[in-house]
Steps between C-alpha positions, in 0.01 A plus 500: 500500500692816428289682768593236754871536396484873553330441836771260609758741384383785713407264788134619507437294812747726688237787469379351828776688672422869414148490383327414836685773679384750230145381535534538884600863431205541270252372768643729762493813268136428387399448866675805642392741237160345427562488131175430308477160325450666159846652534698220669372233271650687195811578692541135597484399134790725398704418819485130407606579138785731628633234740485202250659710219775646727595163635485346147738768376737469789516119496529480119776759499681311781485176286654693201776650702588173677449258208871419467540456870194290516631269237811424703326461841368137555209631700381730213628338182155379414333835499313604180767720339811282570310189379375674193129467583450868435695712255690806624322735265165378615593552872625856409166578345322356791698732734446813292119440478487422869682815595275708263191340653632587844543868407158507341333346809677735734371799293143359529532506886605867525769748381716448800520127448580553135809719567618272787473196273811596325740494801318185613563335172870611518528322839323184383717468193826631651489228778607245241847655476569558873633150597793567271615787715334491847413240763206709624292412196254311733382833636441646161280200410331571840448862392351374163239309681455760769393760255179322443310578828603872483420512128148365560447758771609781267273369222202528737575811698786682323690539827707296733447446873690299761271192436619409155853601580518259792340224286752560234790488738360163631491369149854629421683334785282187473589464121868568570496241784368224282709584198810487711408135592424429142841614393660240719434251226732684256793581730751283313384616153491862597851504649635323195347760259563797718138568570398673827262399769519508880553120526775511231676814620483438868411145611195276522487532874511877499249504222255297709548741793423798273184319360387439863549868580307606195211271581501619865473861366203396280314396815592822677376714202170302499456549879561879446254508211225313690554716799412821310214350289379396763472130430246271668553149639469333165802685350703458811435128477614504136815682616578223751451230243726684246772526770467127560530421124813715475644309795404177338668608166829560681450175692477310157817667373679429834410135457629473142587731217316255280183644649573851354265468200221368731559787735530755231178444311265311737561702813515847337207453267295385799613801702394750236165340422429462870575862568254617240234260627530631857507865395178439300334318784608766745354785294180317399405345836633745757 
C-alpha cells in the first residue's frame, strides 16, 4: 500500500505527459544515427530509470515544499502529506534517493549527461518555489518537461541538433499552455495567499488567450520539425489529429471551467501517447 501511496503522491500517471515525447526523440535518434540494438537497448533502460527518478524527485520535493499550502487548499487537502498518509521524513528520504538514482543513471548514459544532470536537477527542484515570486512559473514547468527529448538525444548521440530542440520547444509551450489552464482552478486561493500564476496575476480571460497562443506555437514547432525530418503522411496525419485534440481541449474549457480536469489529463495524455505512436509508425513503416 505504501508503494501505491508514493505513486499517488508523485502522480505517476502524469508520466504520460513527458515520457512519450522522450520516447519519440529516442526513436528518431536511433533511426537517424542507425544506432545498433545492443547499444540502444542498454541506453533505453537507463533513460527510463533517469526519467522516473528525476520526476519522482521533483514531484516529491514539490509536495514537501507545498505541504502547508496543500493543507489549506480544498482541492489538495487530501494529498498524502497534508492528510498524514506519508510522513515528512519518509518523503524527504524518498526525494534524496530519487535524486541520487537520477544522477547515477545519468552517469551510466555518458559523462556529458552526468554533468548536465546537476543543473537539470536544480531546475526540477527550484520550480517548486517559483510560484511564490513569479507568474511565469508555467514556462519553467514546461522547461522541466522539455528537457526530456533533448536529454534523450544527448544520451544517445552526445550532441544536439535542430530536431530535438524543436521537439523540446513544442513540449515546453504545450506544457505551459495546459498548466495555465490547470491553474484557473486555484485563482481564488492563489490570490488570497499571494501566490503567482498567469490566471491569478492577470485574468482568467487573458490566461486562456495565452494558453491558446502556447498551444498554437506547439503546432507550429511540430510543423517545422516534421518539415526538416522529413515526415511522411503518417506523421502529418498525427499532427493534424493533435491539432484537433488541442482545439477540442480549449472547446471543453470554453464550455465550462468544470471541464478543466478532463481537458488537462485526458486530452494531453492522449496527445503525448498519440505523438509517440505516430512517430514510431512513421519510422517503422515508411
